[in-house]
MMTF fields as JSON, N, C-alpha, C and O atoms, coordinates in Angstrom:
{
  "mmtfVersion": "1.0.0",
  "mmtfProducer": "UNKNOWN",
  "numBonds": 511,
  "numAtoms": 512,
  "numGroups": 128,
  "numChains": 1,
  "numModels": 1,
  "chainsPerModel": [1],
  "groupsPerChain": [128],
  "chainIdList": ["A"],
  "bondAtomList": [4, 2, 8, 6, 12, 10, 16, 14, 20, 18, 24, 22, 28, 26, 32, 30, 36, 34, 40, 38, 44, 42, 48, 46, 52, 50, 56, 54, 60, 58, 64, 62, 68, 66, 72, 70, 76, 74, 80, 78, 84, 82, 88, 86, 92, 90, 96, 94, 100, 98, 104, 102, 108, 106, 112, 110, 116, 114, 120, 118, 124, 122, 128, 126, 132, 130, 136, 134, 140, 138, 144, 142, 148, 146, 152, 150, 156, 154, 160, 158, 164, 162, 168, 166, 172, 170, 176, 174, 180, 178, 184, 182, 188, 186, 192, 190, 196, 194, 200, 198, 204, 202, 208, 206, 212, 210, 216, 214, 220, 218, 224, 222, 228, 226, 232, 230, 236, 234, 240, 238, 244, 242, 248, 246, 252, 250, 256, 254, 260, 258, 264, 262, 268, 266, 272, 270, 276, 274, 280, 278, 284, 282, 288, 286, 292, 290, 296, 294, 300, 298, 304, 302, 308, 306, 312, 310, 316, 314, 320, 318, 324, 322, 328, 326, 332, 330, 336, 334, 340, 338, 344, 342, 348, 346, 352, 350, 356, 354, 360, 358, 364, 362, 368, 366, 372, 370, 376, 374, 380, 378, 384, 382, 388, 386, 392, 390, 396, 394, 400, 398, 404, 402, 408, 406, 412, 410, 416, 414, 420, 418, 424, 422, 428, 426, 432, 430, 436, 434, 440, 438, 444, 442, 448, 446, 452, 450, 456, 454, 460, 458, 464, 462, 468, 466, 472, 470, 476, 474, 480, 478, 484, 482, 488, 486, 492, 490, 496, 494, 500, 498, 504, 502, 508, 506],
  "bondOrderList": [1, 1, 1, 1, 1, 1, 1, 1, 1, 1, 1, 1, 1, 1, 1, 1, 1, 1, 1, 1, 1, 1, 1, 1, 1, 1, 1, 1, 1, 1, 1, 1, 1, 1, 1, 1, 1, 1, 1, 1, 1, 1, 1, 1, 1, 1, 1, 1, 1, 1, 1, 1, 1, 1, 1, 1, 1, 1, 1, 1, 1, 1, 1, 1, 1, 1, 1, 1, 1, 1, 1, 1, 1, 1, 1, 1, 1, 1, 1, 1, 1, 1, 1, 1, 1, 1, 1, 1, 1, 1, 1, 1, 1, 1, 1, 1, 1, 1, 1, 1, 1, 1, 1, 1, 1, 1, 1, 1, 1, 1, 1, 1, 1, 1, 1, 1, 1, 1, 1, 1, 1, 1, 1, 1, 1, 1, 1],
  "groupList": [{"groupName": "ALA", "atomNameList": ["N", "CA", "C", "O"], "elementList": ["N", "C", "C", "O"], "formalChargeList": [0, 0, 0, 0], "bondAtomList": [1, 0, 2, 1, 3, 2], "bondOrderList": [1, 1, 2], "singleLetterCode": "A", "chemCompType": "L-PEPTIDE LINKING"}, {"groupName": "SER", "atomNameList": ["N", "CA", "C", "O"], "elementList": ["N", "C", "C", "O"], "formalChargeList": [0, 0, 0, 0], "bondAtomList": [1, 0, 2, 1, 3, 2], "bondOrderList": [1, 1, 2], "singleLetterCode": "S", "chemCompType": "L-PEPTIDE LINKING"}, {"groupName": "THR", "atomNameList": ["N", "CA", "C", "O"], "elementList": ["N", "C", "C", "O"], "formalChargeList": [0, 0, 0, 0], "bondAtomList": [1, 0, 2, 1, 3, 2], "bondOrderList": [1, 1, 2], "singleLetterCode": "T", "chemCompType": "L-PEPTIDE LINKING"}, {"groupName": "ILE", "atomNameList": ["N", "CA", "C", "O"], "elementList": ["N", "C", "C", "O"], "formalChargeList": [0, 0, 0, 0], "bondAtomList": [1, 0, 2, 1, 3, 2], "bondOrderList": [1, 1, 2], "singleLetterCode": "I", "chemCompType": "L-PEPTIDE LINKING"}, {"groupName": "ASN", "atomNameList": ["N", "CA", "C", "O"], "elementList": ["N", "C", "C", "O"], "formalChargeList": [0, 0, 0, 0], "bondAtomList": [1, 0, 2, 1, 3, 2], "bondOrderList": [1, 1, 2], "singleLetterCode": "N", "chemCompType": "L-PEPTIDE LINKING"}, {"groupName": "MET", "atomNameList": ["N", "CA", "C", "O"], "elementList": ["N", "C", "C", "O"], "formalChargeList": [0, 0, 0, 0], "bondAtomList": [1, 0, 2, 1, 3, 2], "bondOrderList": [1, 1, 2], "singleLetterCode": "M", "chemCompType": "L-PEPTIDE LINKING"}, {"groupName": "LYS", "atomNameList": ["N", "CA", "C", "O"], "elementList": ["N", "C", "C", "O"], "formalChargeList": [0, 0, 0, 0], "bondAtomList": [1, 0, 2, 1, 3, 2], "bondOrderList": [1, 1, 2], "singleLetterCode": "K", "chemCompType": "L-PEPTIDE LINKING"}, {"groupName": "TYR", "atomNameList": ["N", "CA", "C", "O"], "elementList": ["N", "C", "C", "O"], "formalChargeList": [0, 0, 0, 0], "bondAtomList": [1, 0, 2, 1, 3, 2], "bondOrderList": [1, 1, 2], "singleLetterCode": "Y", "chemCompType": "L-PEPTIDE LINKING"}, {"groupName": "ARG", "atomNameList": ["N", "CA", "C", "O"], "elementList": ["N", "C", "C", "O"], "formalChargeList": [0, 0, 0, 0], "bondAtomList": [1, 0, 2, 1, 3, 2], "bondOrderList": [1, 1, 2], "singleLetterCode": "R", "chemCompType": "L-PEPTIDE LINKING"}, {"groupName": "GLU", "atomNameList": ["N", "CA", "C", "O"], "elementList": ["N", "C", "C", "O"], "formalChargeList": [0, 0, 0, 0], "bondAtomList": [1, 0, 2, 1, 3, 2], "bondOrderList": [1, 1, 2], "singleLetterCode": "E", "chemCompType": "L-PEPTIDE LINKING"}, {"groupName": "GLY", "atomNameList": ["N", "CA", "C", "O"], "elementList": ["N", "C", "C", "O"], "formalChargeList": [0, 0, 0, 0], "bondAtomList": [1, 0, 2, 1, 3, 2], "bondOrderList": [1, 1, 2], "singleLetterCode": "G", "chemCompType": "PEPTIDE LINKING"}, {"groupName": "ASP", "atomNameList": ["N", "CA", "C", "O"], "elementList": ["N", "C", "C", "O"], "formalChargeList": [0, 0, 0, 0], "bondAtomList": [1, 0, 2, 1, 3, 2], "bondOrderList": [1, 1, 2], "singleLetterCode": "D", "chemCompType": "L-PEPTIDE LINKING"}, {"groupName": "CYS", "atomNameList": ["N", "CA", "C", "O"], "elementList": ["N", "C", "C", "O"], "formalChargeList": [0, 0, 0, 0], "bondAtomList": [1, 0, 2, 1, 3, 2], "bondOrderList": [1, 1, 2], "singleLetterCode": "C", "chemCompType": "L-PEPTIDE LINKING"}, {"groupName": "GLN", "atomNameList": ["N", "CA", "C", "O"], "elementList": ["N", "C", "C", "O"], "formalChargeList": [0, 0, 0, 0], "bondAtomList": [1, 0, 2, 1, 3, 2], "bondOrderList": [1, 1, 2], "singleLetterCode": "Q", "chemCompType": "L-PEPTIDE LINKING"}, {"groupName": "PRO", "atomNameList": ["N", "CA", "C", "O"], "elementList": ["N", "C", "C", "O"], "formalChargeList": [0, 0, 0, 0], "bondAtomList": [1, 0, 2, 1, 3, 2], "bondOrderList": [1, 1, 2], "singleLetterCode": "P", "chemCompType": "L-PEPTIDE LINKING"}, {"groupName": "LEU", "atomNameList": ["N", "CA", "C", "O"], "elementList": ["N", "C", "C", "O"], "formalChargeList": [0, 0, 0, 0], "bondAtomList": [1, 0, 2, 1, 3, 2], "bondOrderList": [1, 1, 2], "singleLetterCode": "L", "chemCompType": "L-PEPTIDE LINKING"}, {"groupName": "HIS", "atomNameList": ["N", "CA", "C", "O"], "elementList": ["N", "C", "C", "O"], "formalChargeList": [0, 0, 0, 0], "bondAtomList": [1, 0, 2, 1, 3, 2], "bondOrderList": [1, 1, 2], "singleLetterCode": "H", "chemCompType": "L-PEPTIDE LINKING"}, {"groupName": "PHE", "atomNameList": ["N", "CA", "C", "O"], "elementList": ["N", "C", "C", "O"], "formalChargeList": [0, 0, 0, 0], "bondAtomList": [1, 0, 2, 1, 3, 2], "bondOrderList": [1, 1, 2], "singleLetterCode": "F", "chemCompType": "L-PEPTIDE LINKING"}, {"groupName": "VAL", "atomNameList": ["N", "CA", "C", "O"], "elementList": ["N", "C", "C", "O"], "formalChargeList": [0, 0, 0, 0], "bondAtomList": [1, 0, 2, 1, 3, 2], "bondOrderList": [1, 1, 2], "singleLetterCode": "V", "chemCompType": "L-PEPTIDE LINKING"}, {"groupName": "TRP", "atomNameList": ["N", "CA", "C", "O"], "elementList": ["N", "C", "C", "O"], "formalChargeList": [0, 0, 0, 0], "bondAtomList": [1, 0, 2, 1, 3, 2], "bondOrderList": [1, 1, 2], "singleLetterCode": "W", "chemCompType": "L-PEPTIDE LINKING"}],
  "groupTypeList": [0, 1, 1, 2, 2, 1, 3, 4, 1, 1, 3, 5, 6, 7, 8, 9, 9, 4, 10, 8, 2, 7, 7, 0, 7, 6, 11, 12, 6, 7, 13, 7, 14, 4, 11, 9, 2, 9, 4, 11, 8, 15, 11, 15, 13, 16, 16, 15, 17, 1, 15, 2, 17, 11, 10, 6, 15, 17, 2, 0, 14, 3, 14, 4, 9, 6, 13, 15, 16, 8, 18, 15, 11, 3, 1, 2, 10, 2, 10, 3, 19, 0, 3, 11, 17, 0, 11, 9, 7, 14, 9, 2, 6, 18, 15, 10, 18, 11, 15, 1, 14, 1, 13, 15, 17, 17, 4, 14, 14, 4, 15, 0, 17, 13, 3, 11, 11, 15, 9, 9, 1, 19, 3, 10, 9, 16, 4, 17],
  "groupIdList": [1, 2, 3, 4, 5, 6, 7, 8, 9, 10, 11, 12, 13, 14, 15, 16, 17, 18, 19, 20, 21, 22, 23, 24, 25, 26, 27, 28, 29, 30, 31, 32, 33, 34, 35, 36, 37, 38, 39, 40, 41, 42, 43, 44, 45, 46, 47, 48, 49, 50, 51, 52, 53, 54, 55, 56, 57, 58, 59, 60, 61, 62, 63, 64, 65, 66, 67, 68, 69, 70, 71, 72, 73, 74, 75, 76, 77, 78, 79, 80, 81, 82, 83, 84, 85, 86, 87, 88, 89, 90, 91, 92, 93, 94, 95, 96, 97, 98, 99, 100, 101, 102, 103, 104, 105, 106, 107, 108, 109, 110, 111, 112, 113, 114, 115, 116, 117, 118, 119, 120, 121, 122, 123, 124, 125, 126, 127, 128],
  "secStructList": [7, 7, 7, 7, 7, 7, 7, 7, 4, 4, 4, 4, 7, 7, 5, 7, 7, 6, 6, 7, 7, 5, 7, 1, 6, 6, 6, 6, 6, 1, 7, 1, 7, 7, 1, 2, 2, 2, 2, 2, 2, 2, 2, 2, 2, 2, 2, 2, 2, 2, 2, 2, 1, 6, 6, 7, 1, 7, 7, 1, 1, 7, 7, 1, 1, 7, 7, 7, 7, 7, 7, 3, 3, 6, 6, 7, 6, 6, 1, 6, 6, 2, 2, 2, 2, 2, 2, 2, 1, 6, 6, 1, 7, 7, 3, 3, 3, 3, 1, 1, 7, 7, 1, 7, 1, 7, 7, 7, 1, 1, 7, 3, 3, 3, 3, 7, 7, 1, 1, 1, 7, 7, 7, 1, 1, 1, 7, 7],
  "xCoordList": [184.372, 184.358, 182.987, 183.207, 181.665, 180.455, 180.954, 180.855, 181.69, 181.519, 179.919, 179.966, 179.098, 178.136, 177.843, 178.228, 177.207, 176.962, 175.472, 174.658, 175.08, 173.993, 173.772, 174.748, 172.092, 172.282, 172.715, 172.413, 173.608, 173.82, 173.443, 173.944, 172.06, 171.412, 171.746, 170.95, 173.188, 173.01, 172.518, 172.016, 173.005, 171.819, 170.746, 170.318, 169.705, 168.37, 168.241, 167.273, 169.656, 169.128, 169.369, 170.418, 167.72, 167.94, 168.2, 167.884, 168.837, 168.488, 167.488, 166.931, 167.252, 165.62, 165.774, 166.465, 164.826, 164.996, 164.184, 163.88, 163.633, 161.913, 160.81, 160.274, 160.586, 159.813, 160.252, 160.003, 161.271, 160.849, 162.363, 162.628, 163.037, 163.901, 164.897, 164.585, 166.291, 166.742, 168.004, 168.193, 168.947, 169.341, 170.393, 170.878, 170.861, 172.02, 173.582, 174.736, 172.6, 174.258, 174.806, 174.099, 176.143, 176.432, 175.503, 174.706, 175.879, 175.12, 175.084, 176.166, 173.638, 173.471, 173.829, 173.9, 174.036, 174.894, 173.68, 173.493, 171.943, 171.163, 170.556, 171.067, 169.521, 168.991, 167.621, 167.337, 166.237, 165.608, 165.402, 166.322, 163.873, 164.196, 163.137, 162.59, 163.348, 163.536, 162.092, 161.665, 161.395, 160.547, 158.897, 158.699, 158.261, 156.905, 155.766, 155.014, 156.018, 155.582, 156.521, 155.939, 157.999, 158.724, 158.263, 157.835, 158.324, 158.027, 156.524, 156.201, 155.819, 154.113, 154.988, 154.922, 155.488, 155.558, 155.74, 155.042, 157.205, 157.927, 156.59, 156.131, 156.487, 154.963, 154.571, 154.891, 153.166, 152.894, 153.522, 152.938, 154.862, 155.814, 155.727, 155.251, 156.093, 155.698, 154.992, 155.213, 153.625, 152.282, 151.949, 150.871, 152.282, 152.557, 153.329, 152.93, 154.768, 155.132, 154.469, 154.459, 153.959, 153.31, 151.985, 151.18, 151.54, 150.023, 150.69, 150.062, 151.612, 152.151, 153.265, 153.665, 153.469, 154.285, 153.251, 153.778, 151.426, 150.742, 151.786, 152.181, 151.885, 152.296, 153.716, 154.151, 154.238, 156.12, 156.65, 156.471, 157.458, 158.031, 159.612, 160.566, 159.814, 160.693, 160.654, 160.213, 161.224, 160.534, 162.134, 162.326, 163.428, 164.553, 163.893, 163.066, 164.669, 164.613, 164.837, 165.372, 164.187, 164.906, 163.789, 162.624, 164.435, 162.906, 162.233, 162.344, 161.434, 160.141, 160.913, 160.821, 161.534, 162.062, 163.423, 163.869, 164.2, 165.429, 165.031, 164.269, 165.967, 165.924, 167.162, 168.365, 166.283, 167.759, 168.087, 167.667, 168.661, 169.339, 169.539, 168.705, 170.345, 170.077, 169.944, 170.37, 169.243, 168.986, 168.964, 168.47, 169.902, 169.921, 169.013, 168.681, 168.243, 167.305, 168.455, 168.814, 168.987, 169.829, 168.894, 167.865, 169.462, 168.209, 167.128, 166.272, 166.947, 165.479, 164.781, 163.671, 164.944, 163.767, 162.787, 163.209, 161.53, 161.006, 161.357, 161.406, 161.641, 161.466, 160.792, 161.294, 159.5, 158.88, 158.435, 157.412, 159.457, 159.713, 160.438, 160.113, 161.548, 162.37, 161.643, 162.08, 160.342, 159.761, 158.518, 157.828, 158.471, 157.016, 157.944, 157.589, 159.392, 160.17, 160.56, 160.69, 160.723, 160.909, 160.198, 160.401, 158.472, 157.141, 156.971, 156.557, 157.548, 156.928, 157.871, 157.402, 159.182, 159.804, 160.976, 162.107, 160.276, 161.031, 162.602, 163.424, 162.57, 163.741, 164.851, 165.817, 165.129, 165.619, 165.903, 165.014, 167.762, 167.797, 168.15, 169.298, 167.301, 167.063, 167.902, 167.828, 168.818, 169.336, 168.707, 169.377, 168.074, 168.12, 169.03, 169.785, 169.542, 170.734, 169.864, 169.19, 170.26, 169.613, 170.762, 171.671, 171.011, 171.62, 170.49, 171.074, 169.303, 167.969, 167.42, 166.835, 167.936, 166.773, 165.318, 164.5, 165.301, 162.903, 162.437, 161.263, 163.325, 162.7, 161.693, 162.15, 160.45, 159.842, 160.631, 161.605, 160.258, 160.924, 160.302, 160.712, 159.64, 158.559, 158.733, 158.02, 159.701, 160.354, 160.099, 160.33, 159.678, 160.308, 161.306, 161.639, 162.016, 162.917, 164.022, 165.195, 163.717, 164.507, 165.248, 166.22, 164.845, 165.108, 166.036, 165.825, 166.869, 167.692, 168.021, 168.236, 168.005, 168.492, 169.436, 169.562, 170.203, 171.574, 171.453, 170.76, 172.267, 172.574, 174.341, 175.139, 174.452, 175.47, 175.427, 174.312, 176.468, 177.165, 177.153, 177.594, 176.746, 176.976, 178.027, 178.833, 178.104, 179.339, 180.634, 181.676, 180.624, 181.256, 181.959, 181.22, 183.328, 183.767, 182.172, 181.412, 182.258, 181.787, 181.681, 182.528, 180.571, 180.871, 180.32, 180.744, 179.427, 178.423, 179.601, 180.711, 178.578, 179.703, 179.185, 178.291, 179.174, 178.372, 178.296, 177.831, 178.825, 178.85, 177.577, 176.714, 177.35, 176.058, 176.334, 175.497],
  "yCoordList": [52.119, 51.709, 53.018, 54.228, 52.331, 53.093, 53.552, 52.675, 55.077, 54.966, 54.911, 55.113, 54.642, 54.365, 52.292, 51.283, 52.441, 50.962, 50.65, 51.444, 49.867, 49.472, 49.78, 49.724, 50.156, 50.304, 49.422, 48.253, 49.744, 48.845, 48.974, 49.762, 47.63, 47.249, 48.926, 49.503, 49.073, 49.293, 51.214, 51.863, 51.424, 53.047, 53.085, 54.224, 52.134, 51.594, 51.469, 51.087, 51.955, 51.579, 53.047, 53.649, 53.662, 55.188, 55.188, 54.141, 56.18, 56.323, 57.029, 57.86, 56.749, 57.317, 57.757, 57.194, 59.163, 59.686, 60.629, 61.611, 60.07, 60.994, 61.14, 62.134, 58.844, 58.681, 58.603, 57.654, 59.844, 60.518, 59.181, 58.382, 59.165, 58.653, 59.709, 60.846, 59.126, 60.428, 59.687, 58.536, 60.186, 59.63, 58.678, 58.992, 57.384, 56.743, 57.199, 57.118, 57.876, 58.403, 59.975, 60.981, 59.868, 61.142, 61.629, 62.563, 60.713, 61.126, 62.245, 62.677, 63.142, 64.148, 65.287, 66.461, 64.852, 66.718, 67.196, 68.279, 65.749, 67.093, 66.925, 66.143, 67.602, 68.016, 67.504, 67.255, 67.112, 66.967, 65.655, 65.001, 64.925, 63.183, 63.182, 64.091, 61.481, 61.215, 60.331, 59.916, 60.111, 59.769, 59.986, 60.926, 59.367, 59.31, 60.716, 61.243, 60.97, 62.456, 63.384, 64.433, 63.428, 64.298, 63.922, 64.831, 63.096, 62.614, 63.519, 64.002, 63.327, 63.539, 65.676, 66.329, 66.148, 67.598, 68.085, 68.802, 67.234, 67.567, 67.6, 68.303, 66.571, 66.271, 67.275, 67.902, 67.459, 68.842, 70.378, 71.315, 70.225, 71.905, 71.626, 72.306, 70.882, 70.766, 70.623, 70.57, 70.5, 70.434, 71.896, 72.182, 73.036, 74.429, 74.985, 75.576, 74.451, 74.96, 75.126, 76.134, 73.972, 73.892, 74.143, 73.42, 74.905, 75.729, 77.604, 78.62, 77.52, 78.784, 79.539, 80.683, 78.18, 78.125, 77.867, 77.766, 77.735, 77.444, 75.987, 75.834, 75.208, 73.677, 73.851, 72.972, 74.804, 74.863, 74.204, 74.344, 73.358, 72.827, 73.824, 73.053, 74.661, 74.847, 76.664, 76.711, 78.046, 78.885, 79.758, 80.928, 78.486, 79.274, 79.399, 78.662, 80.864, 81.526, 80.164, 80.35, 78.903, 78.064, 77.955, 77.577, 78.367, 77.96, 77.292, 76.736, 76.693, 76.001, 74.471, 73.381, 74.726, 74.328, 73.722, 72.766, 74.303, 74.055, 72.561, 72.372, 71.423, 69.882, 69.998, 70.245, 69.731, 69.683, 68.161, 67.323, 68.272, 66.505, 66.057, 65.284, 66.286, 66.337, 67.381, 68.501, 66.993, 67.976, 67.003, 65.917, 68.182, 67.627, 68.048, 69.182, 67.484, 67.423, 67.554, 66.478, 68.405, 68.525, 68.365, 69.019, 67.332, 67.466, 66.721, 66.805, 65.823, 65.364, 64.806, 64.466, 64.578, 64.716, 62.906, 61.752, 63.416, 62.064, 61.339, 60.154, 63.015, 62.739, 63.263, 63.684, 63.386, 63.392, 64.858, 64.879, 66.015, 66.729, 66.17, 66.517, 65.188, 64.766, 63.282, 62.747, 63.079, 62.245, 62.697, 62.109, 63.817, 64.669, 64.962, 64.501, 65.847, 66.224, 65.397, 65.92, 64.295, 62.72, 62.438, 62.107, 62.407, 62.004, 62.922, 62.726, 64.401, 65.815, 65.922, 66.263, 65.687, 65.417, 63.944, 63.833, 63.22, 61.728, 61.683, 60.771, 62.84, 62.499, 62.82, 62.116, 63.901, 64.131, 63.169, 62.517, 62.997, 62.077, 62.385, 62.824, 62.297, 63.221, 62.405, 61.19, 62.891, 62.481, 62.651, 63.599, 62.292, 62.959, 62.905, 62.035, 63.307, 63.105, 63.624, 64.625, 62.387, 63.153, 62.507, 62.077, 62.328, 62.065, 60.413, 59.394, 60.392, 59.256, 59.083, 59.79, 57.403, 56.756, 56.755, 55.866, 57.813, 58.091, 58.184, 58.548, 57.839, 58.122, 56.718, 55.612, 56.794, 55.666, 54.948, 55.515, 53.501, 52.096, 52.292, 51.366, 52.926, 52.836, 54.382, 55.378, 54.194, 55.285, 55.41, 54.329, 56.556, 57.002, 56.175, 55.576, 55.801, 55.002, 56.178, 55.877, 57.181, 58.209, 58.584, 59.333, 58.097, 59.152, 57.664, 56.488, 58.577, 57.602, 58.378, 59.583, 57.583, 58.449, 58.173, 56.965, 58.479, 58.72, 58.831, 59.749, 57.688, 58.834, 59.405, 58.909, 60.268, 61.075, 62.296, 62.811, 62.887, 64.248, 64.973, 64.322, 66.08, 67.111, 67.979, 68.6, 68.085, 69.133, 68.458, 69.109, 66.765, 66.41, 66.497, 67.032, 65.936, 65.58, 64.634, 63.748, 65.359, 64.768, 63.264, 63.088, 62.057, 60.758, 60.544, 59.628, 61.318, 61.217, 61.345, 61.875, 60.405, 60.056, 61.509, 61.165, 62.485, 63.661, 64.655, 64.404, 65.931, 67.47, 67.801, 67.326, 68.957, 68.883, 71.059, 71.711],
  "zCoordList": [95.558, 96.654, 97.568, 97.625, 98.17, 98.891, 100.106, 100.964, 100.71, 101.345, 102.937, 104.15, 102.244, 103.09, 103.539, 102.948, 104.515, 104.605, 105.011, 104.541, 105.621, 105.708, 107.561, 108.309, 108.181, 109.331, 110.183, 109.944, 111.513, 112.138, 113.746, 114.549, 114.077, 114.988, 116.52, 117.261, 116.325, 117.616, 117.974, 118.891, 116.729, 115.678, 115.917, 115.73, 116.397, 117.013, 118.579, 119.236, 119.053, 121.01, 120.949, 120.721, 121.298, 122.006, 123.055, 123.621, 123.88, 125.11, 125.408, 124.691, 126.378, 126.944, 128.353, 129.202, 128.556, 129.371, 129.618, 128.941, 131.253, 131.304, 130.155, 129.665, 129.752, 128.849, 127.876, 127.133, 127.475, 125.715, 125.389, 126.287, 124.262, 123.379, 122.876, 122.523, 122.891, 122.047, 121.289, 121.684, 120.209, 119.372, 119.954, 121.041, 119.266, 119.604, 119.183, 119.604, 117.755, 116.715, 117.577, 117.626, 118.171, 118.276, 119.459, 119.547, 120.271, 121.514, 122.183, 122.581, 122.536, 122.983, 122.09, 122.452, 120.951, 119.994, 120.225, 120.781, 119.455, 119.057, 120.412, 121.214, 120.7, 122.009, 121.983, 123.154, 120.917, 121.112, 120.851, 120.36, 121.203, 121.534, 119.583, 118.957, 119.258, 118.043, 117.933, 116.856, 119.271, 119.494, 118.67, 117.9, 118.867, 118.014, 118.178, 117.358, 119.449, 119.74, 119.197, 118.92, 118.877, 118.283, 116.712, 116.001, 116.4, 114.471, 113.752, 112.667, 115.402, 114.822, 114.847, 113.806, 115.815, 115.956, 114.304, 113.587, 114.032, 112.729, 111.347, 110.447, 111.875, 110.661, 110.118, 109.108, 111.6, 111.708, 111.189, 110.646, 111.569, 110.957, 109.51, 108.601, 109.508, 107.451, 106.679, 105.469, 107.44, 106.633, 107.384, 106.862, 108.362, 108.255, 106.878, 105.874, 107.379, 106.303, 104.875, 104.168, 104.647, 103.071, 103.429, 102.842, 104.173, 104.16, 104.189, 103.892, 104.489, 104.588, 103.32, 103.103, 102.677, 101.191, 99.869, 98.761, 100.021, 99.149, 98.24, 97.084, 99.459, 98.469, 97.689, 96.946, 97.883, 96.973, 98.491, 99.701, 97.469, 99.049, 98.426, 98.323, 98.206, 98.241, 97.258, 96.109, 98.041, 96.923, 96.885, 97.214, 96.235, 95.64, 94.213, 93.678, 93.629, 92.196, 90.664, 89.571, 91.216, 89.699, 88.761, 88.889, 87.845, 86.515, 86.334, 87.427, 85.81, 86.0, 85.448, 86.014, 84.418, 82.851, 83.296, 82.66, 84.508, 85.061, 85.815, 86.763, 84.903, 85.84, 87.139, 87.221, 87.84, 89.368, 89.888, 90.685, 89.34, 89.649, 90.697, 91.169, 91.193, 93.286, 93.946, 93.663, 95.009, 96.079, 97.51, 97.813, 98.291, 99.743, 100.406, 100.059, 101.522, 102.813, 103.771, 104.247, 104.088, 105.462, 106.906, 107.08, 107.957, 108.87, 108.762, 109.643, 107.631, 106.984, 107.983, 107.574, 109.058, 110.164, 109.76, 109.826, 109.399, 109.309, 107.759, 107.427, 106.739, 105.716, 104.924, 103.882, 105.18, 104.865, 103.808, 103.125, 103.874, 103.076, 101.807, 100.671, 102.103, 101.269, 100.092, 99.073, 100.957, 100.091, 99.286, 98.453, 99.764, 98.955, 97.792, 96.707, 97.852, 97.023, 95.829, 94.722, 96.007, 95.14, 94.6, 93.432, 95.386, 94.29, 93.188, 92.045, 94.012, 92.91, 91.836, 90.751, 91.914, 90.691, 90.805, 91.278, 90.291, 90.403, 89.256, 89.156, 88.63, 87.843, 88.605, 88.312, 89.767, 90.755, 91.758, 92.305, 92.159, 93.041, 94.098, 94.156, 95.476, 96.612, 97.571, 97.39, 98.72, 99.308, 101.347, 101.758, 102.184, 102.975, 103.951, 103.517, 105.148, 105.747, 107.207, 107.45, 108.03, 109.774, 110.914, 110.203, 111.937, 112.679, 112.976, 113.345, 112.81, 113.719, 112.486, 111.666, 112.628, 111.066, 111.489, 111.724, 111.498, 112.038, 110.792, 110.723, 109.161, 108.357, 107.925, 108.212, 107.295, 106.804, 105.827, 105.331, 105.414, 104.865, 103.539, 102.839, 102.968, 101.586, 101.177, 101.309, 100.752, 100.257, 98.302, 97.76, 97.309, 96.034, 95.689, 96.711, 94.688, 93.856, 94.006, 94.232, 93.908, 93.789, 94.987, 94.885, 96.189, 96.948, 98.329, 98.624, 98.663, 99.485, 101.047, 101.173, 101.929, 103.479, 104.132, 103.934, 104.792, 105.258, 106.553, 106.99, 107.678, 108.815, 108.418, 107.622, 109.07, 108.783, 109.769, 109.856, 110.566, 111.485, 110.017, 109.07, 109.834, 108.848, 109.631, 108.938, 110.899, 110.81, 110.703, 110.777, 110.478, 110.414, 108.447, 107.62, 107.992, 106.992, 106.006, 106.397, 104.73, 104.35, 103.524, 102.648, 103.791, 103.387, 102.044, 101.34, 101.668, 100.607, 99.362, 99.313, 98.165, 96.552, 96.11, 95.336, 96.104, 95.211, 96.287, 97.399, 95.878, 95.871, 95.9, 95.162, 97.095, 96.353, 96.067, 95.443]
}
C-alpha cells in the first residue's frame, strides 16, 4: 500500500499576510511566501545557477556512463530543476519534495512531486 495520497483541498488554502501568501501545510515552518512573486524569484535563481554552472544540473563527480536510477530534489520549490533533470535524464525516476504544491501540473512521465516535511519521518517508498 502507498503511503502517499492525492492533494487535499485544505493544503491549497494559503495563509495571507501583507498581500503575500504562505504555506498552509506546516504553517510558519518556512519563512518565505509561496506566491507568484516568490516563484518567479526561485525560477530566476535557477536560471542564474544554470548560467553559473554552464547548464550543468549538478556538479557531483558522477561518470557520464553511470545510470542514475532515482534522484531526489529536496525543497523543490517550483520544481524547475526537477523538470529539467527529468527531461535530460528520461531513464531516471525523479521525485521533488516540498512543503507547498507550487509545481506545474504538466510534467515529464518520470517525475513526481510530493508534499512533505523532510524534517519528519520519511514517508516515501524508496530510500535515496
